[in-house]
C-alpha angles and dihedrals in degrees: 000000000000115000119247124227089263094052089048090052091048091052090049091051092048091049092048088057110229107247125241119227089269091046090050091053089048091050090049090052090051090049093050092045092050089052092238122148119208100199125144119334094270092044096055109140096005099158095049117019117249109245117223127184118205104214118182151135117305111154097004111168097336110139093205130056093279135132127216119240106287100195090108088075092065090047095051093042091052092048091049096045092050089053096042108022093177094051123116105229116193120200110190092199094057093071096031106043090140095045092118086073097049120121116244095262093055094039090053091048094050096041093048091050091050093048088051091052090054088058092055107035118095094231136021116198109197122198108198114167087162136000114309119180095197092049091048091055092047091049093047092050093050091046094049090049092053098255124143114258120194116183129200107199145124087223092092094149096050110117097220091050090050096044098045100039131083090197133008125205122187095220145355092273091060091045092051091048090053090049094048093048094050097247093126092043089057092050092053095043092049091052099049 
């Protein structure tokens, strides 16, 4: 069957590996060393801004040089900025809205830079309404480098989505609920 929000949360908690007392002390030391302050929900990462990468479908499965509707980026950015006003939210499409027309040298340069950012940012939020090869690579790189990956997708049974995500939400409403209830805050806090 299809996992419910609570089973998704349980899987996310299991993957994040609940810390023992010693692990909690170690995590607290890493947090202090990194200069991060876990205050209230809206004050998360006040000393150093939390860095969030908005991954998501661009070309998808289009055969031609087309780009999917990108308005989801504004929606997600607004939701995230309301929750974490101090966060640095990077939208790769904002500075590269004509990227579908880039030559291979420029495309490689931009893609490589973005994949590198996914390795370094605290949180990658991936919007995947259908298969997206670029987003899958960004998710995988973030995952293999220990970053938190939260995916908004109806593709809940997709292996790549399941393997590379710390939490999966079927739609923006479920994602927003998880943000408002602190579920995503805890994922990020547990990982830092």
